[in-house]
N, C-alpha and C positions, 0 to 999 in steps of 0.2 A: 646211026647204030650206038654210037657214044652216048647218043644223048637218052636211046632208049636205056642204055645198060646204068645210067646215070638214074632215069624217074625208078627203074626199077629199084635199086640200091636206098633211093630214099623214101621208096614204098615201107620197105621191107624194114626200114629207122623209124617207121611211122610217122611217113612223109607228112605234109601241111597240105596235102590235094584236099578237095572238097567230095571229091567222088570215092576218097579212102577211110573219109571219117565214120560208115558205120560200122565196118570192119575193124577199125580199131575201138569201136564201139564193140562190137562182139567180142571181141578179144578180151575187153577190161569187162564184159560179163562172166564171161567164161572164167576166168580166173579170180572174180567172187563167186561163183557157185562151188569152187571147189574148197572153199572155207565153211562156206554154209553149213549148218546143225542143223538138226529138228529140237526143238524143247519139249519138256515131256508131255504136254498134251496131244503132241502133235500136225499143232494146230498154225502156229508161231514158229519162224527161223530164224535163228542166229548167226552171225560170224563169229567163229570160231573157231582158231585153225593159229598151234602151234609149230606148224611146219616153215620152217626157217628159209624154203625154198619157194614155197608157196606164197606166201610173204611178201620176198622178194618179187616174183612175178605178179602178186596185183599192183606191187606198189609202181613198176616198170612198166606196164598197162595204162597204169591209169596217169602217168607222167608221160607217156607217147602222146595218149589222148587227148591231154592240155595244152601239150604245143603242140599237135597239130590242128587243135580248133578256134584256135586263137583266130579273134573275128568273124569267123561263120555264123550265119544266122540261127541255122540247123541243131548249132551246140544247144542251145537251150531249152530245145524240146529232148535232143537224147542224154544229155548230164543229169534232168531232172527225173526221166524214168529211174535212174540208179544213183542218184544222191545220197539215201537213204544207208543204200548196201557202204557203199563207199565211204561214209564218215565211221559209219560203225567200222566196217575192217581197219578204218585207220585208227579209231582208238584202242582197240584188240592189238593193232602192231606197237604202237607207241606204250603202251604198258605193258608189254612185251620188254621191251628196251633192251632189246639186241643191235650191240654193237655194230653189229654186220648190216643193218638196213634200218636202224633209226633216223641216222642222217638223212639217210634219201627220205624217208618217211615226213619228215618235219619239212623240208624242202616242197613236196609235193605239196601240202598244207599251206606252205605260203601259197604257192601259186594257185591254189584252187582257191584259198579266201581273198586274193587279189582280184581273180578274173570273175568271181561269182560272187561279189558281196552281197546284193541282193536276194539273191536264189539261197544265199547261205545260210538266213539271218536261222531260220529252225532250228537252224542243226551248230550253231557258234559254239553254246553254252556247252556242248558235250565235249569241246576240244579242251575245254580250259584247264582241267583235273589232267587231265595227263602231261599236257604241253607242263603244266607247273611244276610236277613229278620229275622235270627232266632238265629243267634250269640249273639244277646241280650237278650234272653229270662231270665227270671225270673226262670227258672228248668235248676240250673247251670251245670244238668247232660246231658238236650237236648243241651243246649252252647257249650258243649264240642264235646259230640256227633257230630254236628253243625259242629264245626271247624276239627274237625278228616274230617269230611265225603269232607268238602268243600276243605281242601289241599288236601285229595285225588282225589277228578276233578281236581284243578290245575294242581298236579304233574304229571298227565295221559295224558293231551293236547298235541296236535301235535304241534310241532313249527309253522305252519303255521297258525295255528286259534288262535296262540298269539294276534297277531294285535286287533282283532274282541271281543275276549273275555276281553282285557284287557279296551276297550269301556263300556262293559259290567259291570265290578267292579268299572269302576269308578263312573255310573252310579248309579250303586246298594249302593255307597260310602261305602264301604265294607272295604277300610283302613280307614276309619276316626272309622267306629266305632271297628275294629281292637286295634286302638291305644286309643279310648276311654276307651274297657276293661282293657287295659293292666294298664293301669295309674291307672287307682282305682284299680287296684290290692292290695295295699299297706294300702288301707284305709279301707277294707271289709273282710269279712268274708268268703274263699275260697277254693275248695281243689284246691292243688297246680297241681294238674294235666289239669286245668280247665287252666292255665297260663301258663304252657308249649303247650299245645293244641295253644292257642294263637299266641305262637313267635313264634310257628312252624310253622304255619299257614302264621305270616308275613313276615317270612324268604322265604317261596316260592315266594311269592308276589313280594319281591324284587332279588330274582335270578333272575326270568323268568322278568319282567318290570322295565327296569333303567327309567322311569319317577318318580316313589315313592321311589327313592332311596336319594335322597336329602331334599324331603317332610318329610320323616321321620327323617331325621338325624337333622334339622333343631328343631323339635319337643324335645326340651333340658328338659321336664317335664322325657318323654318317657325316653331318652338316662338315667337320672340318677335313674330313678325307675329300668333298666336293670344292670347298673351297682350296687347298690344295694341289688337288687336280686340275682347276681352271689357269691356276697360277702359272704350273707345270706344263701342261698338253697345248697341243694346235687346235685346228680350228675348228673342224668336227665337236669337240670334245667340249671346249669355250660354248661350243651352239646349246650344246645337250645338257651343262651344265646349268646355264642361264632360262634355258625351258624350264627347268625342274626349277630353281628359285621364282620362276614366276607362276607356275602350278601350286606351290605350297605358298606364297601370297597373296590368292584367291581364296584364304582363309583367314580373316579381320583379327582373331587374336594374334594366331602368325604372323603375321603384316606387322602387326604394335610391337611387339615381343622384339623382331626383326630390328627395324627402327629402333628399338630402347638399347637394345644391345649389338646390334648386328654390322658394327662399325664397318669388318670387313668387307660384309658382300657389299654393302654402298661403294668403298671404294671400286669395289670387281664392279660393280655396275657401271658409275661412273665411267672407270677408264674403258670400258667395254662402247661405250659411246664415242668416245672420242674420233677424229678426223681419223686418226693415223689405224683405228682396226679396218680388219673384211668387214664387207656393207650385212655379211648374214653375220655377224656378230654386231655386231652397231644395230643393228634389228632389233633382236631381242633383248641387250641392253634396254632399250626404247621399251620394249615393252613389259620387263619387267620395272622397270620405273614409274609405267603407266599401273600397272598394281601396287605399287606402293602407295602411289598418292591417291587412290579410289575418293579421298572424302578429303573435308578441309581438315581435320585436327591430323591426322597423317601427311598431311601435305605441309602445315602447319612443321613435323617436327621435319620430314625430311627437309625441308629448305632452313631451316637452322643451324642442320648440319652439312649441310651442302646445297644452298643454294647458288655459288654464284659460278661453281663448275657445271651443276647441274644446267644452269641456264645459259652457260657458255654452249656445250654438247648439244643440247637443244635445238639453240642459233646453230651451230657448229650442221645440226643433220638438215635445220630448213633451208642450207644456203648448197646442198651437196648437187640440185640441178648444175647450177651455174661452178662449178668446180667437178661436175664429174665427166668430162667429154670423153669416150671413149669407152664410158662402160655399160653394163646392160641396163638401158631402160626400164625394163619392170622392175631391175632390183632399185632403180634409182628411186622410183616411184613407191615402191613401198617401205624403202627407207624415209621419204617425204610424209605420205600418208601420217608413218608413227609417231615421225619427228611433230609433225603438227597436233598428232591427239596427246601428247604429252604439253607442248603450250597450251592447252585448254586449262592446265593451274591456275591460269589466269584470271578462271572464274569465281576465281577467293584471293579477299586481300591479304597485299603482307610484302615484308621485303622485295619478295623475288621480283615483283613489277619493275621497281628500280632498276635491277638488273637487266632487266629486259629492256629497257629502253637505252642502259651504257652501251649494250650486246651491239643496238641498231637494229630494235624489229619493226623500225617502220621502213626500213630501205631492205631492208629482209619481205616484209610483205610484200611490198610493191614490184620487185623483183618476182617474183611468183603471180603477180598480177598482170604484169605490162612487162614483155621480155626485154624490148627494146629501149626503154623510157631514157635511161642516160643518153643514149646517142641522140634521141630522138633532142631529151633535154638540152642537148649542147649548139641542137643546130635551127632551132626557132626561138623567138624573142616570148617569155610565155607568161602574156596576158589570161585573162580566166578565158577567155573564147576558145585561145588556142590550149591552154589545158584542159579543158573538155571536151575541146575536139582530140586532142589526142591519148585521150584517156579514154573514150568512144572506141578509138579505133583500133586502142591495146585490146580493148573487152570484147569486139568483135572480131578476134582473130582463138575467144576461144584457148587461149593459151592456160593448159596445168587447169581446163575449167573444174574439175572435181576437188581439186584441196580449193575452190573460190568458199566454201562454205564454210571451212575450218576457218582461212582467212577472217571474215567480216566474224568470227564467234570470234578470236582471237584479239581483233581491234576495238569490238565492240566494249568487251569484258577492262581491256584495258583503258579504254574510255570511261567504264564505269566506275573505277578505283583511280582513278587519278586522282591527284592532290588538287584542293581549289584554284593556289596557283601558279600551279603546272603550266610553264612555256617552251616551246620548244626552242635547243639549246643551241642552238645554229642554221644560219637561212636554208643551208641544205637538208639541214631535219624538218622544216618550219613546210620546207617544199616536197618533201617527201609526204609528211601529214596530208597536207592541203591534195595532194593526189589519190591518196586513199580516202579520203573524205569527198573529193567529186567522184571518182570510181564507184562508191556508195550510193550516191546521188541518184546517177545512173543509171544503177541496176535497180531503185530504189522505183523510179518510171518506168522501166522496164516492167518490172515487177507489175505494176499499173494496165500497163499497156496488153501486157498476156490475160491480163482478167481470169475468167472463167476458159482459156484455155489451157492453165496450168493444168494436166493431170498426173503424171510421174513423179514418182516419186524423187527422184532429181532436181526437177524444178521445183515441183515446192519445196525442199530445202533449199535452194539455189536465191527463192526469191525470198521464203522467211525468213532465212538469214542477214542478207542485206538489208531489207529493207524493216529488219528488228537491229542490226548496227547504228541506223540512221536514228532510230526512236536512242535508241541508248545517249548513245554521245549528244542527243539534244538535252539532254539528260543528265549530261555527264558534270558529277559537280567540280570539274575543271571550269572556270570561266571562258576560257582560252577555246577551249572544242569545242564547248556550247555554241558559244557566238559563232563562231566559225563553221559547223554545219550549217547552223539556219542562214548564213550569210550564203554558203554556194550551192544548198538546195535551193533558196529563192532565186539564182542566177541558174543552176540547171532547167527550172519549171516556170520561167519567164516565157519562152513562147507560147508553150501548149497547156500550163499549170491547169488554167480552171477546166479545160478538155477534160485533165486526166480526173479534177476532183470530182466533174459533173457525171463522171464513167464510175468512180469509184460508187458514189453515193446510191448510182443504181444499181449497181455489183451489190453494194452489201443488202439492198432494201429487197432485191431477188431473193440474194441468200438466206435472209432472214424469216422471209415469207413459210407458213406453216406447211405447205405443198414441197420447199425446198430446200429444209432446215433437217439436216441429218449429217452420218460422221463419214460419208462418202465427200459431203461438200466444207465440211469445218475447217482443213487443213487449207485451206483457199479463205472460207471466211477470215480465219485467223491473219494472213497474210492481210489482206483489205482492210481489217480494224486496226496495225498497224501502219499501214499508211496514211491511215483517216487520223490516227492522234500526231501522227506527225504532220500531216497537215496544220491541222489547229493547233500547233506551236508556232506557226506561222502568222504576221498579224496579218498580214495582206488578205488571209483567206481565212481568217476566223469568223466575218458574218456570214459567207455563204456556208463555210462546215454547221455553224446555229440555225441557219434560216431557214432549213427544210425539217424532216421528221426524223433526225438524226438524235436526238436523245429519246421519242418514242420509239423507235429501230433500237436503238441498246438495251431498253428498260425490258423488251420483247423476248431478245436476244438472252439478255441475264434469267427472267422468268423461266424458260424455256430451258432453257441449263439447270436451274436447281430443281427443277419438275420433272426431267430425263432422268436421270437417275443412271448415263451412263457418261463417262467421263474419256474425253480424248486427249490424254497428256501431250506435252510437245514432242516427250520420247517419240510418240508414235509416227512424228514424220519429219523434225530435225534430224533424219537420218546421220547427220556426220556428226552427230552429240551424242547421239545414245545407242545408236548401232552397232554394238557389240558382243562377242559373245561373252565378254570376260563377265557383264552384270549378269546374267545368266546361272556361271558355274561357282561364283561366290557363297560365300558360307559364314556364321557366326557372325551376320550384320544386321545393326538394328539401325537401318538406314534413316534419315531424317527428312520429313518433308522437304520437298525445292521451295522455292521462296514462294517461286510463282504458284504452286500449287499441282494438282491434279488436272485440270481442266483448263487448257490453254486458252478454249472458248470465252470462257467465264472471265479468265483475267484479265484477258484484253479487252470485254466487255466495258467490264469496270472501268480501266484505263479512262477507253473512249469516253465513258460517262462521266468520268471526274474531266477531262479536258474539258467538254462541251459544258457542264454546268458552269465552272470556269472562266467561259468566255461570252455566257449567255444572260440576257436581263430575265427578272424576276417574268416578267409577260410570257418568256419562249416555252419554261416548263409549267407554267401558271396551272395551264389545262391538263397535269399528268401530276404535278405535285406529288398526290395525295400515294397513287400511287407507285410512284418513284421511288418514295420517303420508306414505303413500306417492303418495299422489293429489296431494298442496299439494306433495311433491316434484316429479312432472311436470311441472305449473306452471312451475317454476324453471329445472325443464328445455327448456322448448321454449318458454315465452311471451317477450317480449323488451320489455315494453312497461311501464313502472317502476309506474304503478299494483299490475296484479296479484301482479307481482314484492313490493311491499311488502306486500300481505295478506297472500300466502302465508308470507314470513317473520314478518310477526304470529303467522300460528296456529300455526307450529311452533316459535315461544319458547314457548310455553304446552307443550310436550314437550320442553325443554330443547336447545334446538338455538337458537342466535341468529348471521343473517347468511343467507349467498343460496347455500348449498352447491347446486353444478352438474357433471352426469357430465359436462359438455363440458368445462368448466372448472375446471381442479386447483389455480388460481395459481400459487405460487410454492411450494406445499408441499413439493416433493421438494428444490428448492433448500435448503428448512431443516434435512434431513437431512444435503445434501452438505457438508462439509466446506471442499473444495479451493479453492473462490473465494469464501468470508467474509475479512470484512475487520477485524471488529470481535465481542470476547470482553465480552459482560455477564458481569458480576462477582456476585455474591448475597452479602453478608453471611456466610451459613454456608459460603462456600469453593467453591460449585459454578457452574456458571457456561454459558452457551448462547453456540453462534456465528452471527452475523448478517450478515447486508451491508447498509453503510453507507446504500446507494443507497436500497434496501429505504424500509428507516428514516425519509430524508429524504424522498419523495415520499409515503407512506403516514402516516410516524405521525413529525414532526421531535422532537415535544415529547421521545422519549428517546435524541435525540441531544446530543452538549452544542454548546455555542455556537461552540466554533473552530472545526466541523466545515463551517461556512457560508461560503461565498465572499462576500464585500459584497452582490453584485448581486443574490443568491440571497431570495428572499422565502422566511421562514420565521415562526412564531408565538411571538407573545409568552407562550406557556401555559409553563407547567413550569419548565424549565430554560433555554430556547432563546433567545437575542439575539441582534443583528445586530451582528457583530465584522469588523471588516475580516483578510484573510487575510495579511496581514504580519505581523499579531502575535502570529499562531501559524502557523510554518514549519514547526513537525512536525505532523502529524494523527494525535491518540493511536489506539493500537489496542484498547483495551479501555476500560469504564465501570462503575465500581463504585457499586451501588445501597445504600442505609443498608438496616436491620433494618425502616426502617418501611415498605420498600415490601414487598409482598406477591408469593412469590415464583410460588406457585402461580398467585395472578391475571396477575401480567407473563407467565408463558408462555400463560397463557389467550389475554390480549391479542397476545401472535406470533400463537397459531395464527390467529385471524382477520387478520391482517397478511396473514400469508403464504398462508393456503387461503380467503379471502373468509367464512368461520365457525367457529362456536369450539362447542365441545358444553362444559355444565356445570352441574351440580347446583344446586338455589337455595343451597345456602349459599354457593359459590364465587361463584356469578352475583351476589351482593350486594356480595363484593367488588371482582369487572369491572367494576360500576355505576361503585362507587366510580373505579376507577383510569381508566378511558373517561372520567370525566368531566374527569378532573382534564389527562388528554392528549388534550382537545379532540375524542375521537374520536365525533363528533354521532352519527351513523348508530347503532353498536352502543352508546350509552347511550340512544336511542331503544327499537332492539329488548329491552336488557335491562330498559325499561321499562316492556313490552309496552303501548305505547301506537301507534292507528293513527297516521299520520302523514298529515301538514298536506296538504292536497289541493296537487300539484304537485311535493311533493320528490323530487329527482333522486335515483333508485339510485346507493350509493357509486365513485367513478368507479374502475377500473383501468386506468385509459389512464398509461401512462409517460415519454408525451411530454416533459413537465418535466425526464425524467431526461438528456433530451439535449442542456439547454442548462445555465445557469450553474449551477443547482442539482445538476447530475451529474457536469460536466465534471471535477473534481478526484476523483471517483470510477471514473471513466473506465480501463478495463483494453486496452482494444482499440481502433487505428484503421483502421476502412473505408475503403482508397479502391476510386475508379469507375476500371475501366479508361479509360485518355485515347485517343479516337479522335478531339477537334478540341481544336482551344486555345480558352479559356474563362475570362473572369477568375472567380477565387476569391478570399475574402478570409475566413481564419477569426476570430472573436472572440476564440480561445482560444490559436491555435499560428502559427507562423508558413510552414505545411505550404499551399504554391500549389497543389498540387493539390486536384481534387475528392474530399473526404472527410467523417469522421463520426464522432466518439467518441464508444464507443458500451462496452458492458458485457456482459463475454464468458455471464455468467450467466443475462440476461437474454435474448438472441437464442439459448442454448440449451434453454429453459425455452421459449419460446414459437413457434420457427419450426426444424420437423424436420431440415429441410434446412441448416442449417446446427450444428443439433448434431452430426447425421452429420460434416458436413465438419470440426468442429476435435476430435472424435476420431477421423478416419480419419488423423492426423498432415500431412494436408499442410500446405503453408506458408501460415499464416493471410494473411501480406500480399497473395496472388493470391486 
């Protein structure tokens, strides 16, 4: 009996019984009908009702229906029937701003949006204006609830509606109202929850709409309030403020200014990453740091300000698993993930690498790979085979397997940027590094064994990251790491190395065939290519690598990449490195192209071809030589990324071509044959000479010019004969330079070819002489190609930029003044002359070589001054 009464009471309050839902829905429809009126044309009905009791009846009926309908399948159909009327009624009620009902109405909006976000997509925009107008309500509870509701509305928007909603937000002056409320917070008595909700709402707007970021950042009072509140407030406020700063840093301009003059925020960020802070605060601190160091220049700036404390905080975050017993596993994994993401700043060179090694990054990475290594190491004598056994057992447990791509990425970049003379500081450090290399080599073998079984993104990411780590370690500038990884990899491959290679060559040949070449197979093929390049670095396998059709296969792969028009970047499958919503939300960025370019398959095909050509004989590629050279030349003609261009140049060096020939850019080759504008004679010991341009040599090869050719303010090299001297000591610039018999004439002429054309062709004997001259003249890129060395990762392409010719270095060689047509008076001061009109001191032959319009202008006989 009592139970029946309780059920009846529950039903009278709008209980959650499924059978009672239709009744509650009918009550809601009836309540809505009380406020519905016809408009003038008698066809359309609108909800307009100023009666407070009816408004209360609608809100209570809707609240009862929503409370009862949670989790029931029939809710969707019933709610959909009335949704348009419900939203229309809520909008009207909110606009009325009646204190007696508006708080209830806002809470109902929160329930409606949170439980039916997909169904509400069509109606979310209708709620923004009335909710915005209530943010400044004198009732703090209403204002806070309103901020919560508006935050929920904006957070649930579909991407395609963002542009439309931004216009509504601007029109409603939502942003201005939020800023005003936050700015007033220190001077008024109000609950901290109100401040947190406003900051959280502002974060949502900044995250979704880039135009809001710089506007908010320039409000110095607001930023000061945020800084102060972070220092004085508790956990929830710290988290909210850190998230807000992270959203601001999505704007490249804001991030640069923040790093330039925001030392308070940097100090706050580093302190929030400290082990003494709660996990939630540390996570947001790491995210803010990631946003601030999103490119190399910003990384250099931040590490120059706080490298030591920053790296200490990163290492502390990566050690959290060992120190975090008793804490929530999910929170620990989240913190580990963010710390590892931030540790990817190792991809850029700098002083922070030394701090990573000093803080024991080797031990930290190994602890994230092998759960109990220290215990096992104390129980066994660690022979090479014992190390392989321990490493394999540890990897098989899949301990923290999701973090492995980060581990290989971090360790790989540390190896890339190591000093040549790097060696472990202690025996224990050497052991940790050896175990890391052993684990990477075992994962490398596993990647080959998986072969075409790799299908899921996480498998591809793990296989690609481990095999790539082995590759970059083999090419590390550190002699210790490069030799150690070759030794350990040979040991790991000792038993089934040839079997794996045979399988690898088969998979590559299969994957490059016309029927199987496609975007679905490219990540798999990239992993196989990386493995092949590693094999080619081991002398015992080089003959087997080059004996087959490997060169033909790679040339075919490169040609397909060039003609396909579809690039598969590493970003698309190395999800651990790139898969971050941050990259999709940034603004004001001019992102530099990655060194390896936009096509991972092209890059690794070129690297593989460079390795195979290096270790093969002329007979191995004579049958495909012309097609190979033509294909590589197409890369130089059509690809702009430095990595592929360097690899293509390295391949051409084995065929007597050194440099970067390009059909689209002939450099200043024709100027070398044109005697009209030359201003210097280079005289050889045998009486022969060649005419050149001082400005070309000054920019491209200053070592060939005598010291008096340079003004005091110009930057010059200390190599060869060039010294920095005052211009007053040499009033007359020389017209000729004599070389002694020790300077090889043929080599010097070839050096000039490189300076003017950007490349040079030379036989083996002449190339040896040219190498000596290039080293003496500090022509490092040419010297590198003559040595046939694959460049270190990140090496830039030799610049053909002549901007320096417009400065002090080139002024004394200028032979033309370009004046702008004066349209309005403007202040102008020239560093070189007293002319007050806007003008530039330039070089006629450079203008003619680079601009067909100016070439025609000069040749037409028109007055040059105009």
